[in-house]
mmCIF file of the N, C-alpha and C atoms, coordinates in Angstrom:
data_MODEL
# 
_entry.id   MODEL 
# 
loop_
_atom_site.group_PDB 
_atom_site.id 
_atom_site.type_symbol 
_atom_site.label_atom_id 
_atom_site.label_alt_id 
_atom_site.label_comp_id 
_atom_site.label_asym_id 
_atom_site.label_entity_id 
_atom_site.label_seq_id 
_atom_site.pdbx_PDB_ins_code 
_atom_site.Cartn_x 
_atom_site.Cartn_y 
_atom_site.Cartn_z 
_atom_site.occupancy 
_atom_site.B_iso_or_equiv 
_atom_site.pdbx_formal_charge 
_atom_site.auth_seq_id 
_atom_site.auth_comp_id 
_atom_site.auth_asym_id 
_atom_site.auth_atom_id 
_atom_site.pdbx_PDB_model_num 
ATOM 1   N N  . ILE A 1 1  ? 205.995 167.516 44.722 1.00 0.00 ? 1  ILE A N  1 
ATOM 2   C CA . ILE A 1 1  ? 206.240 167.169 46.047 1.00 0.00 ? 1  ILE A CA 1 
ATOM 3   C C  . ILE A 1 1  ? 205.657 165.847 46.552 1.00 0.00 ? 1  ILE A C  1 
ATOM 4   N N  . ARG A 1 2  ? 204.422 165.551 46.202 1.00 0.00 ? 2  ARG A N  1 
ATOM 5   C CA . ARG A 1 2  ? 203.896 164.258 46.426 1.00 0.00 ? 2  ARG A CA 1 
ATOM 6   C C  . ARG A 1 2  ? 204.656 163.218 45.992 1.00 0.00 ? 2  ARG A C  1 
ATOM 7   N N  . ASP A 1 3  ? 205.149 163.112 44.789 1.00 0.00 ? 3  ASP A N  1 
ATOM 8   C CA . ASP A 1 3  ? 205.995 162.179 44.275 1.00 0.00 ? 3  ASP A CA 1 
ATOM 9   C C  . ASP A 1 3  ? 207.224 162.100 44.936 1.00 0.00 ? 3  ASP A C  1 
ATOM 10  N N  . VAL A 1 4  ? 207.832 163.045 45.318 1.00 0.00 ? 4  VAL A N  1 
ATOM 11  C CA . VAL A 1 4  ? 209.106 162.825 46.131 1.00 0.00 ? 4  VAL A CA 1 
ATOM 12  C C  . VAL A 1 4  ? 208.784 162.349 47.579 1.00 0.00 ? 4  VAL A C  1 
ATOM 13  N N  . GLY A 1 5  ? 207.647 162.701 48.072 1.00 0.00 ? 5  GLY A N  1 
ATOM 14  C CA . GLY A 1 5  ? 207.382 162.113 49.504 1.00 0.00 ? 5  GLY A CA 1 
ATOM 15  C C  . GLY A 1 5  ? 206.943 160.680 49.296 1.00 0.00 ? 5  GLY A C  1 
ATOM 16  N N  . HIS A 1 6  ? 206.421 160.239 48.229 1.00 0.00 ? 6  HIS A N  1 
ATOM 17  C CA . HIS A 1 6  ? 206.081 158.676 47.799 1.00 0.00 ? 6  HIS A CA 1 
ATOM 18  C C  . HIS A 1 6  ? 207.415 158.088 47.810 1.00 0.00 ? 6  HIS A C  1 
ATOM 19  N N  . ARG A 1 7  ? 208.329 158.462 47.042 1.00 0.00 ? 7  ARG A N  1 
ATOM 20  C CA . ARG A 1 7  ? 209.647 157.862 46.796 1.00 0.00 ? 7  ARG A CA 1 
ATOM 21  C C  . ARG A 1 7  ? 210.560 157.857 48.005 1.00 0.00 ? 7  ARG A C  1 
ATOM 22  N N  . ALA A 1 8  ? 210.442 159.008 48.859 1.00 0.00 ? 8  ALA A N  1 
ATOM 23  C CA . ALA A 1 8  ? 211.317 158.951 49.977 1.00 0.00 ? 8  ALA A CA 1 
ATOM 24  C C  . ALA A 1 8  ? 210.654 158.529 51.184 1.00 0.00 ? 8  ALA A C  1 
ATOM 25  N N  . GLY A 1 9  ? 209.309 158.294 51.293 1.00 0.00 ? 9  GLY A N  1 
ATOM 26  C CA . GLY A 1 9  ? 208.608 157.462 52.357 1.00 0.00 ? 9  GLY A CA 1 
ATOM 27  C C  . GLY A 1 9  ? 208.130 158.478 53.374 1.00 0.00 ? 9  GLY A C  1 
ATOM 28  N N  . PHE A 1 10 ? 207.717 159.713 52.862 1.00 0.00 ? 10 PHE A N  1 
ATOM 29  C CA . PHE A 1 10 ? 207.364 160.667 53.944 1.00 0.00 ? 10 PHE A CA 1 
ATOM 30  C C  . PHE A 1 10 ? 205.827 161.189 53.458 1.00 0.00 ? 10 PHE A C  1 
ATOM 31  N N  . PRO A 1 11 ? 204.897 161.406 54.429 1.00 0.00 ? 11 PRO A N  1 
ATOM 32  C CA . PRO A 1 11 ? 203.671 161.758 53.841 1.00 0.00 ? 11 PRO A CA 1 
ATOM 33  C C  . PRO A 1 11 ? 203.581 163.247 53.481 1.00 0.00 ? 11 PRO A C  1 
ATOM 34  N N  . VAL A 1 12 ? 202.785 163.724 52.519 1.00 0.00 ? 12 VAL A N  1 
ATOM 35  C CA . VAL A 1 12 ? 202.553 164.974 51.971 1.00 0.00 ? 12 VAL A CA 1 
ATOM 36  C C  . VAL A 1 12 ? 201.192 165.424 51.863 1.00 0.00 ? 12 VAL A C  1 
ATOM 37  N N  . LEU A 1 13 ? 200.743 166.618 52.437 1.00 0.00 ? 13 LEU A N  1 
ATOM 38  C CA . LEU A 1 13 ? 199.401 167.093 52.404 1.00 0.00 ? 13 LEU A CA 1 
ATOM 39  C C  . LEU A 1 13 ? 199.457 168.028 51.364 1.00 0.00 ? 13 LEU A C  1 
ATOM 40  N N  . SER A 1 14 ? 198.418 167.861 50.460 1.00 0.00 ? 14 SER A N  1 
ATOM 41  C CA . SER A 1 14 ? 198.048 168.857 49.417 1.00 0.00 ? 14 SER A CA 1 
ATOM 42  C C  . SER A 1 14 ? 196.944 169.642 49.892 1.00 0.00 ? 14 SER A C  1 
ATOM 43  N N  . LEU A 1 15 ? 197.223 170.934 50.261 1.00 0.00 ? 15 LEU A N  1 
ATOM 44  C CA . LEU A 1 15 ? 196.234 172.034 50.954 1.00 0.00 ? 15 LEU A CA 1 
ATOM 45  C C  . LEU A 1 15 ? 194.973 172.287 49.926 1.00 0.00 ? 15 LEU A C  1 
ATOM 46  N N  . ALA A 1 16 ? 195.422 172.400 48.752 1.00 0.00 ? 16 ALA A N  1 
ATOM 47  C CA . ALA A 1 16 ? 194.321 172.824 47.691 1.00 0.00 ? 16 ALA A CA 1 
ATOM 48  C C  . ALA A 1 16 ? 192.951 172.307 47.823 1.00 0.00 ? 16 ALA A C  1 
ATOM 49  N N  . PRO A 1 17 ? 192.882 171.123 47.798 1.00 0.00 ? 17 PRO A N  1 
ATOM 50  C CA . PRO A 1 17 ? 191.585 170.268 47.883 1.00 0.00 ? 17 PRO A CA 1 
ATOM 51  C C  . PRO A 1 17 ? 191.057 170.650 49.035 1.00 0.00 ? 17 PRO A C  1 
ATOM 52  N N  . ALA A 1 18 ? 191.613 170.543 50.280 1.00 0.00 ? 18 ALA A N  1 
ATOM 53  C CA . ALA A 1 18 ? 190.820 170.897 51.576 1.00 0.00 ? 18 ALA A CA 1 
ATOM 54  C C  . ALA A 1 18 ? 190.439 172.332 51.580 1.00 0.00 ? 18 ALA A C  1 
ATOM 55  N N  . MET A 1 19 ? 191.275 173.233 51.093 1.00 0.00 ? 19 MET A N  1 
ATOM 56  C CA . MET A 1 19 ? 190.768 174.663 51.209 1.00 0.00 ? 19 MET A CA 1 
ATOM 57  C C  . MET A 1 19 ? 189.649 174.979 50.039 1.00 0.00 ? 19 MET A C  1 
ATOM 58  N N  . ALA A 1 20 ? 189.528 174.328 48.894 1.00 0.00 ? 20 ALA A N  1 
ATOM 59  C CA . ALA A 1 20 ? 188.674 174.669 48.158 1.00 0.00 ? 20 ALA A CA 1 
ATOM 60  C C  . ALA A 1 20 ? 187.323 174.001 48.555 1.00 0.00 ? 20 ALA A C  1 
ATOM 61  N N  . ALA A 1 21 ? 187.405 172.824 49.380 1.00 0.00 ? 21 ALA A N  1 
ATOM 62  C CA . ALA A 1 21 ? 186.194 172.326 49.942 1.00 0.00 ? 21 ALA A CA 1 
ATOM 63  C C  . ALA A 1 21 ? 185.482 173.512 50.800 1.00 0.00 ? 21 ALA A C  1 
ATOM 64  N N  . ARG A 1 22 ? 186.580 173.850 51.739 1.00 0.00 ? 22 ARG A N  1 
ATOM 65  C CA . ARG A 1 22 ? 185.984 174.991 52.709 1.00 0.00 ? 22 ARG A CA 1 
ATOM 66  C C  . ARG A 1 22 ? 185.488 176.189 51.946 1.00 0.00 ? 22 ARG A C  1 
ATOM 67  N N  . VAL A 1 23 ? 186.066 176.585 50.926 1.00 0.00 ? 23 VAL A N  1 
ATOM 68  C CA . VAL A 1 23 ? 185.405 177.795 50.175 1.00 0.00 ? 23 VAL A CA 1 
ATOM 69  C C  . VAL A 1 23 ? 183.838 177.456 49.699 1.00 0.00 ? 23 VAL A C  1 
ATOM 70  N N  . GLY A 1 24 ? 183.775 176.200 49.301 1.00 0.00 ? 24 GLY A N  1 
ATOM 71  C CA . GLY A 1 24 ? 182.530 175.807 48.794 1.00 0.00 ? 24 GLY A CA 1 
ATOM 72  C C  . GLY A 1 24 ? 181.530 175.608 50.114 1.00 0.00 ? 24 GLY A C  1 
ATOM 73  N N  . GLU A 1 25 ? 182.112 175.398 51.212 1.00 0.00 ? 25 GLU A N  1 
ATOM 74  C CA . GLU A 1 25 ? 181.052 175.081 52.294 1.00 0.00 ? 25 GLU A CA 1 
ATOM 75  C C  . GLU A 1 25 ? 180.732 176.580 53.001 1.00 0.00 ? 25 GLU A C  1 
ATOM 76  N N  . THR A 1 26 ? 181.747 177.419 52.969 1.00 0.00 ? 26 THR A N  1 
ATOM 77  C CA . THR A 1 26 ? 181.617 178.634 53.737 1.00 0.00 ? 26 THR A CA 1 
ATOM 78  C C  . THR A 1 26 ? 181.349 179.831 52.666 1.00 0.00 ? 26 THR A C  1 
ATOM 79  N N  . GLY A 1 27 ? 181.666 179.870 51.535 1.00 0.00 ? 27 GLY A N  1 
ATOM 80  C CA . GLY A 1 27 ? 181.755 180.761 50.690 1.00 0.00 ? 27 GLY A CA 1 
ATOM 81  C C  . GLY A 1 27 ? 182.644 182.065 50.790 1.00 0.00 ? 27 GLY A C  1 
ATOM 82  N N  . ARG A 1 28 ? 183.486 181.931 51.967 1.00 0.00 ? 28 ARG A N  1 
ATOM 83  C CA . ARG A 1 28 ? 184.481 182.803 52.320 1.00 0.00 ? 28 ARG A CA 1 
ATOM 84  C C  . ARG A 1 28 ? 185.611 182.835 51.432 1.00 0.00 ? 28 ARG A C  1 
ATOM 85  N N  . PHE A 1 29 ? 186.213 184.032 50.962 1.00 0.00 ? 29 PHE A N  1 
ATOM 86  C CA . PHE A 1 29 ? 187.383 184.167 50.350 1.00 0.00 ? 29 PHE A CA 1 
ATOM 87  C C  . PHE A 1 29 ? 188.423 183.829 51.354 1.00 0.00 ? 29 PHE A C  1 
ATOM 88  N N  . LEU A 1 30 ? 189.566 182.933 50.884 1.00 0.00 ? 30 LEU A N  1 
ATOM 89  C CA . LEU A 1 30 ? 190.709 182.770 51.842 1.00 0.00 ? 30 LEU A CA 1 
ATOM 90  C C  . LEU A 1 30 ? 191.913 183.372 51.137 1.00 0.00 ? 30 LEU A C  1 
ATOM 91  N N  . HIS A 1 31 ? 191.830 184.083 50.095 1.00 0.00 ? 31 HIS A N  1 
ATOM 92  C CA . HIS A 1 31 ? 192.928 184.837 49.419 1.00 0.00 ? 31 HIS A CA 1 
ATOM 93  C C  . HIS A 1 31 ? 192.349 186.282 49.231 1.00 0.00 ? 31 HIS A C  1 
ATOM 94  N N  . GLY A 1 32 ? 193.412 187.067 49.385 1.00 0.00 ? 32 GLY A N  1 
ATOM 95  C CA . GLY A 1 32 ? 193.284 188.631 49.224 1.00 0.00 ? 32 GLY A CA 1 
ATOM 96  C C  . GLY A 1 32 ? 192.616 189.304 50.285 1.00 0.00 ? 32 GLY A C  1 
ATOM 97  N N  . PHE A 1 33 ? 192.569 190.477 50.105 1.00 0.00 ? 33 PHE A N  1 
ATOM 98  C CA . PHE A 1 33 ? 192.219 191.591 51.255 1.00 0.00 ? 33 PHE A CA 1 
ATOM 99  C C  . PHE A 1 33 ? 191.263 192.656 50.757 1.00 0.00 ? 33 PHE A C  1 
ATOM 100 N N  . ALA A 1 34 ? 190.603 193.264 51.496 1.00 0.00 ? 34 ALA A N  1 
ATOM 101 C CA . ALA A 1 34 ? 189.584 194.222 51.017 1.00 0.00 ? 34 ALA A CA 1 
ATOM 102 C C  . ALA A 1 34 ? 190.323 195.265 50.095 1.00 0.00 ? 34 ALA A C  1 
ATOM 103 N N  . GLY A 1 35 ? 191.356 195.780 50.458 1.00 0.00 ? 35 GLY A N  1 
ATOM 104 C CA . GLY A 1 35 ? 191.866 196.776 49.919 1.00 0.00 ? 35 GLY A CA 1 
ATOM 105 C C  . GLY A 1 35 ? 192.546 196.458 48.568 1.00 0.00 ? 35 GLY A C  1 
ATOM 106 N N  . THR A 1 36 ? 193.036 195.256 48.266 1.00 0.00 ? 36 THR A N  1 
ATOM 107 C CA . THR A 1 36 ? 193.585 194.719 47.155 1.00 0.00 ? 36 THR A CA 1 
ATOM 108 C C  . THR A 1 36 ? 192.772 193.786 46.440 1.00 0.00 ? 36 THR A C  1 
ATOM 109 N N  . GLY A 1 37 ? 191.673 193.449 46.777 1.00 0.00 ? 37 GLY A N  1 
ATOM 110 C CA . GLY A 1 37 ? 190.763 192.470 46.029 1.00 0.00 ? 37 GLY A CA 1 
ATOM 111 C C  . GLY A 1 37 ? 190.737 191.005 46.700 1.00 0.00 ? 37 GLY A C  1 
ATOM 112 N N  . LEU A 1 38 ? 189.435 190.753 47.038 1.00 0.00 ? 38 LEU A N  1 
ATOM 113 C CA . LEU A 1 38 ? 189.445 189.375 47.540 1.00 0.00 ? 38 LEU A CA 1 
ATOM 114 C C  . LEU A 1 38 ? 189.449 188.336 46.340 1.00 0.00 ? 38 LEU A C  1 
ATOM 115 N N  . GLY A 1 39 ? 189.904 187.066 46.729 1.00 0.00 ? 39 GLY A N  1 
ATOM 116 C CA . GLY A 1 39 ? 189.919 186.062 45.795 1.00 0.00 ? 39 GLY A CA 1 
ATOM 117 C C  . GLY A 1 39 ? 191.216 185.903 45.081 1.00 0.00 ? 39 GLY A C  1 
ATOM 118 N N  . THR A 1 40 ? 192.211 186.915 45.360 1.00 0.00 ? 40 THR A N  1 
ATOM 119 C CA . THR A 1 40 ? 193.492 186.900 44.607 1.00 0.00 ? 40 THR A CA 1 
ATOM 120 C C  . THR A 1 40 ? 194.502 186.949 45.571 1.00 0.00 ? 40 THR A C  1 
ATOM 121 N N  . GLY A 1 41 ? 195.808 186.485 45.081 1.00 0.00 ? 41 GLY A N  1 
ATOM 122 C CA . GLY A 1 41 ? 196.782 186.842 45.938 1.00 0.00 ? 41 GLY A CA 1 
ATOM 123 C C  . GLY A 1 41 ? 197.053 186.061 46.962 1.00 0.00 ? 41 GLY A C  1 
ATOM 124 N N  . HIS A 1 42 ? 197.673 186.344 48.138 1.00 0.00 ? 42 HIS A N  1 
ATOM 125 C CA . HIS A 1 42 ? 198.170 185.707 49.257 1.00 0.00 ? 42 HIS A CA 1 
ATOM 126 C C  . HIS A 1 42 ? 197.019 185.269 50.110 1.00 0.00 ? 42 HIS A C  1 
ATOM 127 N N  . TRP A 1 43 ? 197.129 184.201 50.876 1.00 0.00 ? 43 TRP A N  1 
ATOM 128 C CA . TRP A 1 43 ? 196.095 183.863 52.060 1.00 0.00 ? 43 TRP A CA 1 
ATOM 129 C C  . TRP A 1 43 ? 195.804 184.929 52.826 1.00 0.00 ? 43 TRP A C  1 
ATOM 130 N N  . ASN A 1 44 ? 194.738 185.154 53.207 1.00 0.00 ? 44 ASN A N  1 
ATOM 131 C CA . ASN A 1 44 ? 194.368 186.464 54.287 1.00 0.00 ? 44 ASN A CA 1 
ATOM 132 C C  . ASN A 1 44 ? 194.347 185.564 55.572 1.00 0.00 ? 44 ASN A C  1 
ATOM 133 N N  . THR A 1 45 ? 193.765 186.201 56.559 1.00 0.00 ? 45 THR A N  1 
ATOM 134 C CA . THR A 1 45 ? 193.711 185.569 57.865 1.00 0.00 ? 45 THR A CA 1 
ATOM 135 C C  . THR A 1 45 ? 192.864 184.380 57.815 1.00 0.00 ? 45 THR A C  1 
ATOM 136 N N  . GLY A 1 46 ? 191.677 184.216 57.194 1.00 0.00 ? 46 GLY A N  1 
ATOM 137 C CA . GLY A 1 46 ? 190.814 183.103 56.964 1.00 0.00 ? 46 GLY A CA 1 
ATOM 138 C C  . GLY A 1 46 ? 191.601 181.982 56.250 1.00 0.00 ? 46 GLY A C  1 
ATOM 139 N N  . GLY A 1 47 ? 192.403 182.154 55.329 1.00 0.00 ? 47 GLY A N  1 
ATOM 140 C CA . GLY A 1 47 ? 193.281 181.335 54.682 1.00 0.00 ? 47 GLY A CA 1 
ATOM 141 C C  . GLY A 1 47 ? 194.154 180.643 55.605 1.00 0.00 ? 47 GLY A C  1 
ATOM 142 N N  . HIS A 1 48 ? 194.979 181.368 56.419 1.00 0.00 ? 48 HIS A N  1 
ATOM 143 C CA . HIS A 1 48 ? 195.787 180.819 57.198 1.00 0.00 ? 48 HIS A CA 1 
ATOM 144 C C  . HIS A 1 48 ? 195.321 180.006 58.208 1.00 0.00 ? 48 HIS A C  1 
ATOM 145 N N  . HIS A 1 49 ? 193.983 180.400 58.779 1.00 0.00 ? 49 HIS A N  1 
ATOM 146 C CA . HIS A 1 49 ? 193.311 179.787 59.749 1.00 0.00 ? 49 HIS A CA 1 
ATOM 147 C C  . HIS A 1 49 ? 192.824 178.281 58.996 1.00 0.00 ? 49 HIS A C  1 
ATOM 148 N N  . GLU A 1 50 ? 192.358 178.349 57.966 1.00 0.00 ? 50 GLU A N  1 
ATOM 149 C CA . GLU A 1 50 ? 191.781 177.197 57.433 1.00 0.00 ? 50 GLU A CA 1 
ATOM 150 C C  . GLU A 1 50 ? 192.928 176.280 56.884 1.00 0.00 ? 50 GLU A C  1 
ATOM 151 N N  . ALA A 1 51 ? 194.031 176.826 56.588 1.00 0.00 ? 51 ALA A N  1 
ATOM 152 C CA . ALA A 1 51 ? 195.327 175.989 56.158 1.00 0.00 ? 51 ALA A CA 1 
ATOM 153 C C  . ALA A 1 51 ? 195.748 175.280 57.638 1.00 0.00 ? 51 ALA A C  1 
ATOM 154 N N  . GLY A 1 52 ? 195.770 176.087 58.691 1.00 0.00 ? 52 GLY A N  1 
ATOM 155 C CA . GLY A 1 52 ? 196.055 175.483 59.948 1.00 0.00 ? 52 GLY A CA 1 
ATOM 156 C C  . GLY A 1 52 ? 195.287 174.499 60.596 1.00 0.00 ? 52 GLY A C  1 
ATOM 157 N N  . GLN A 1 53 ? 194.036 174.571 60.137 1.00 0.00 ? 53 GLN A N  1 
ATOM 158 C CA . GLN A 1 53 ? 193.070 173.609 60.787 1.00 0.00 ? 53 GLN A CA 1 
ATOM 159 C C  . GLN A 1 53 ? 193.268 172.236 60.026 1.00 0.00 ? 53 GLN A C  1 
ATOM 160 N N  . ALA A 1 54 ? 193.437 172.541 58.693 1.00 0.00 ? 54 ALA A N  1 
ATOM 161 C CA . ALA A 1 54 ? 193.569 171.367 57.686 1.00 0.00 ? 54 ALA A CA 1 
ATOM 162 C C  . ALA A 1 54 ? 194.930 170.499 58.162 1.00 0.00 ? 54 ALA A C  1 
ATOM 163 N N  . LEU A 1 55 ? 195.885 171.409 58.321 1.00 0.00 ? 55 LEU A N  1 
ATOM 164 C CA . LEU A 1 55 ? 197.219 170.678 58.619 1.00 0.00 ? 55 LEU A CA 1 
ATOM 165 C C  . LEU A 1 55 ? 197.243 169.999 60.096 1.00 0.00 ? 55 LEU A C  1 
ATOM 166 N N  . ALA A 1 56 ? 196.510 170.709 60.910 1.00 0.00 ? 56 ALA A N  1 
ATOM 167 C CA . ALA A 1 56 ? 196.466 169.969 62.236 1.00 0.00 ? 56 ALA A CA 1 
ATOM 168 C C  . ALA A 1 56 ? 195.579 168.830 62.249 1.00 0.00 ? 56 ALA A C  1 
ATOM 169 N N  . SER A 1 57 ? 194.443 168.633 61.486 1.00 0.00 ? 57 SER A N  1 
ATOM 170 C CA . SER A 1 57 ? 193.632 167.402 61.445 1.00 0.00 ? 57 SER A CA 1 
ATOM 171 C C  . SER A 1 57 ? 194.515 166.520 60.737 1.00 0.00 ? 57 SER A C  1 
ATOM 172 N N  . TRP A 1 58 ? 195.092 166.778 59.550 1.00 0.00 ? 58 TRP A N  1 
ATOM 173 C CA . TRP A 1 58 ? 196.023 165.788 58.858 1.00 0.00 ? 58 TRP A CA 1 
ATOM 174 C C  . TRP A 1 58 ? 197.277 165.253 59.576 1.00 0.00 ? 58 TRP A C  1 
ATOM 175 N N  . LEU A 1 59 ? 197.852 166.039 60.367 1.00 0.00 ? 59 LEU A N  1 
ATOM 176 C CA . LEU A 1 59 ? 198.870 165.784 61.156 1.00 0.00 ? 59 LEU A CA 1 
ATOM 177 C C  . LEU A 1 59 ? 198.467 164.803 62.272 1.00 0.00 ? 59 LEU A C  1 
ATOM 178 N N  . CYS A 1 60 ? 197.469 165.007 62.814 1.00 0.00 ? 60 CYS A N  1 
ATOM 179 C CA . CYS A 1 60 ? 196.881 164.266 64.010 1.00 0.00 ? 60 CYS A CA 1 
ATOM 180 C C  . CYS A 1 60 ? 196.697 162.663 63.405 1.00 0.00 ? 60 CYS A C  1 
ATOM 181 N N  . ASP A 1 61 ? 196.003 162.702 62.257 1.00 0.00 ? 61 ASP A N  1 
ATOM 182 C CA . ASP A 1 61 ? 195.891 161.415 61.495 1.00 0.00 ? 61 ASP A CA 1 
ATOM 183 C C  . ASP A 1 61 ? 197.134 160.834 61.160 1.00 0.00 ? 61 ASP A C  1 
ATOM 184 N N  . VAL A 1 62 ? 198.221 161.390 60.753 1.00 0.00 ? 62 VAL A N  1 
ATOM 185 C CA . VAL A 1 62 ? 199.365 160.897 60.342 1.00 0.00 ? 62 VAL A CA 1 
ATOM 186 C C  . VAL A 1 62 ? 199.962 160.322 61.735 1.00 0.00 ? 62 VAL A C  1 
ATOM 187 N N  . LEU A 1 63 ? 200.051 161.104 62.626 1.00 0.00 ? 63 LEU A N  1 
ATOM 188 C CA . LEU A 1 63 ? 200.524 160.703 64.059 1.00 0.00 ? 63 LEU A CA 1 
ATOM 189 C C  . LEU A 1 63 ? 200.083 159.320 64.705 1.00 0.00 ? 63 LEU A C  1 
ATOM 190 N N  . ASP A 1 64 ? 198.535 159.463 64.390 1.00 0.00 ? 64 ASP A N  1 
ATOM 191 C CA . ASP A 1 64 ? 197.867 158.288 65.079 1.00 0.00 ? 64 ASP A CA 1 
ATOM 192 C C  . ASP A 1 64 ? 198.238 157.012 64.291 1.00 0.00 ? 64 ASP A C  1 
ATOM 193 N N  . LYS A 1 65 ? 198.186 157.141 62.849 1.00 0.00 ? 65 LYS A N  1 
ATOM 194 C CA . LYS A 1 65 ? 198.831 155.912 62.212 1.00 0.00 ? 65 LYS A CA 1 
ATOM 195 C C  . LYS A 1 65 ? 200.233 155.772 62.549 1.00 0.00 ? 65 LYS A C  1 
ATOM 196 N N  . THR A 1 66 ? 201.046 156.431 62.695 1.00 0.00 ? 66 THR A N  1 
ATOM 197 C CA . THR A 1 66 ? 202.438 156.084 63.041 1.00 0.00 ? 66 THR A CA 1 
ATOM 198 C C  . THR A 1 66 ? 202.454 155.565 64.320 1.00 0.00 ? 66 THR A C  1 
ATOM 199 N N  . THR A 1 67 ? 201.696 155.968 65.359 1.00 0.00 ? 67 THR A N  1 
ATOM 200 C CA . THR A 1 67 ? 201.605 155.381 66.770 1.00 0.00 ? 67 THR A CA 1 
ATOM 201 C C  . THR A 1 67 ? 201.006 153.960 66.882 1.00 0.00 ? 67 THR A C  1 
ATOM 202 N N  . ASP A 1 68 ? 199.950 153.778 65.899 1.00 0.00 ? 68 ASP A N  1 
ATOM 203 C CA . ASP A 1 68 ? 199.441 152.461 65.557 1.00 0.00 ? 68 ASP A CA 1 
ATOM 204 C C  . ASP A 1 68 ? 200.283 151.440 65.327 1.00 0.00 ? 68 ASP A C  1 
ATOM 205 N N  . ASN A 1 69 ? 201.378 151.853 64.239 1.00 0.00 ? 69 ASN A N  1 
ATOM 206 C CA . ASN A 1 69 ? 202.160 150.860 63.873 1.00 0.00 ? 69 ASN A CA 1 
ATOM 207 C C  . ASN A 1 69 ? 203.299 150.423 64.511 1.00 0.00 ? 69 ASN A C  1 
ATOM 208 N N  . ARG A 1 70 ? 203.553 151.018 65.675 1.00 0.00 ? 70 ARG A N  1 
ATOM 209 C CA . ARG A 1 70 ? 204.621 150.710 66.605 1.00 0.00 ? 70 ARG A CA 1 
ATOM 210 C C  . ARG A 1 70 ? 204.382 149.596 67.537 1.00 0.00 ? 70 ARG A C  1 
# 
């Protein structure tokens, strides 16, 4: 997807590095649930929260750069 974005001229955010960094900082699982096993499967509430925070921060940076170039 990053290559497609580069060729087409649109920014792409890869969430994996940002989310891995948050796991390293907090030690909290961002995947899985108590009943089915933490650390596997779909994002849990914490995973959705961290993804939203990373996306919001990244999007603000992208929009600031876009605004600065006008």
